[in-house]
C-alpha positions as CSV (number, residue, x, y, z in Angstrom):
1,M,27.1,-85.9,11.6
2,T,26.5,-86.9,15.1
3,D,29.3,-88.4,17.3
4,E,27.6,-91.8,17.3
5,L,27.3,-91.8,13.5
6,C,31.0,-90.7,13.1
7,K,32.1,-93.6,15.4
8,T,30.1,-96.1,13.3
9,H,31.5,-94.9,10.0
10,A,35.0,-94.4,11.3
11,K,35.3,-97.9,12.8
12,L,38.2,-99.8,11.3
13,P,38.2,-103.5,10.9
14,E,40.7,-105.5,13.1
15,P,43.9,-106.4,11.4
16,P,43.8,-109.8,9.8
17,P,45.3,-112.7,11.7
18,E,48.2,-113.1,9.2
19,I,49.3,-109.5,9.9
20,E,49.1,-110.1,13.7
21,A,51.1,-113.4,13.2
22,T,53.8,-111.6,11.3
23,L,54.1,-108.8,13.8
24,A,54.2,-111.3,16.7
25,V,57.4,-112.8,15.1
26,L,59.1,-109.6,13.7
27,S,58.1,-106.9,16.1
28,G,60.9,-105.5,18.2
29,K,63.6,-103.0,17.5
30,W,66.3,-105.5,16.8
31,K,64.8,-108.6,15.2
32,I,65.1,-107.4,11.6
33,L,68.7,-106.4,12.2
34,I,69.4,-109.8,13.7
35,L,67.8,-111.5,10.7
36,W,69.7,-109.3,8.3
37,Q,73.0,-110.5,9.8
38,L,71.9,-114.2,9.8
39,M,70.9,-113.9,6.1
40,R,74.6,-113.6,5.3
41,R,75.9,-116.5,7.5
42,E,75.7,-118.2,10.8
43,C,76.9,-116.0,13.6
44,R,78.1,-116.3,17.2
45,F,76.5,-114.2,19.9
46,N,79.3,-111.7,20.2
47,E,79.5,-111.3,16.4
48,L,75.9,-110.3,16.4
49,R,76.4,-107.9,19.3
50,R,79.3,-106.2,17.6
51,A,77.5,-106.0,14.3
52,I,74.3,-104.5,15.7
53,R,75.2,-101.2,17.2
54,G,73.4,-100.2,20.3
55,V,71.8,-103.5,21.3
56,S,72.4,-104.6,24.9
57,Q,73.5,-108.2,25.8
58,H,70.1,-108.7,27.6
59,M,68.0,-107.4,24.7
60,L,70.0,-109.4,22.1
61,T,69.5,-112.6,24.2
62,T,65.8,-111.8,24.6
63,Q,65.3,-111.2,20.9
64,L,67.3,-114.3,19.9
65,R,65.2,-116.5,22.3
66,D,62.0,-115.1,20.8
67,L,63.1,-115.8,17.2
68,E,64.2,-119.3,18.3
69,Q,60.8,-119.9,20.0
70,H,59.0,-119.0,16.7
71,G,61.2,-121.4,14.7
72,I,62.9,-118.6,12.7
73,I,66.5,-119.3,13.9
74,S,68.3,-122.2,15.4
75,R,70.8,-122.2,18.3
76,T,73.6,-124.7,18.2
77,V,75.8,-125.2,21.2
78,F,79.2,-126.8,20.6
79,P,80.6,-128.9,23.4
80,E,83.9,-127.0,23.7
81,V,85.6,-125.1,26.5
82,P,84.6,-122.3,26.5
83,P,81.2,-123.3,24.9
84,R,80.6,-121.9,21.4
85,V,77.1,-121.0,20.4
86,E,76.1,-120.3,16.8
87,Y,72.8,-118.9,15.5
88,A,71.5,-119.6,12.0
89,L,68.3,-119.2,10.0
90,T,66.1,-122.2,10.0
91,E,64.4,-123.3,6.8
92,H,61.3,-121.4,8.0
93,G,63.5,-118.4,8.7
94,E,65.0,-118.6,5.2
95,S,61.5,-117.8,3.9
96,L,61.9,-114.3,5.3
97,K,64.8,-113.4,3.2
98,S,62.7,-112.0,0.3
99,V,60.6,-110.0,2.8
100,I,63.6,-108.5,4.5
101,R,65.2,-107.6,1.1
102,V,61.9,-105.8,0.1
103,L,62.0,-103.9,3.4
104,A,65.6,-102.9,2.7
105,G,64.7,-101.8,-0.8
106,W,61.9,-99.6,0.6
107,G,64.3,-98.2,3.2
108,H,66.8,-97.3,0.5
109,E,64.2,-95.5,-1.5
110,H,62.9,-93.7,1.6
111,L,66.4,-92.5,2.5
112,K,66.9,-91.2,-1.1
113,R,63.6,-89.4,-0.8
114,Q,64.8,-87.8,2.5
115,G,68.1,-86.8,0.8
116,T,70.3,-88.8,3.1
117,S,72.1,-92.1,3.1
118,R,71.5,-92.9,6.8
119,P,68.6,-92.3,9.2
120,L,69.1,-89.2,11.3
121,R,70.0,-90.0,14.9
122,R,70.5,-88.1,18.1
123,P,74.1,-88.2,19.1
124,K,73.8,-89.6,22.6
125,T,70.6,-91.6,22.7
126,G,70.8,-93.2,19.3
127,Q,67.1,-92.5,18.8
128,L,65.8,-91.4,15.4
129,T,65.1,-87.7,15.1
130,K,61.9,-86.3,13.8
131,L,62.1,-84.7,10.4
């Protein structure tokens, strides 16, 4: 087969818009972990930061703002001193619960297949190791 013919046959279709829309909302290292915590209950910023190991204050703020912009979470500021801010899933965000549970189930089966109960991480960087 010539190179041109290979390129023609190997061309993949673009992802459908619904996949791109899903990735626009859920892409990012921390978003699924944020949503996992908010599935349980409303949380304050520092609760989320403590619960999600390794996320920086700046990155958590960025990811929360993005989820809020997409209408997935709500941010409520209470007029107290010091101000209290709570994050919660919106009705639209609640619709992601089943999706996240399916992802968690897949992850559970994947870890069993790998013969471990946790993803393998490098000690200092926290990055996943290659198997």
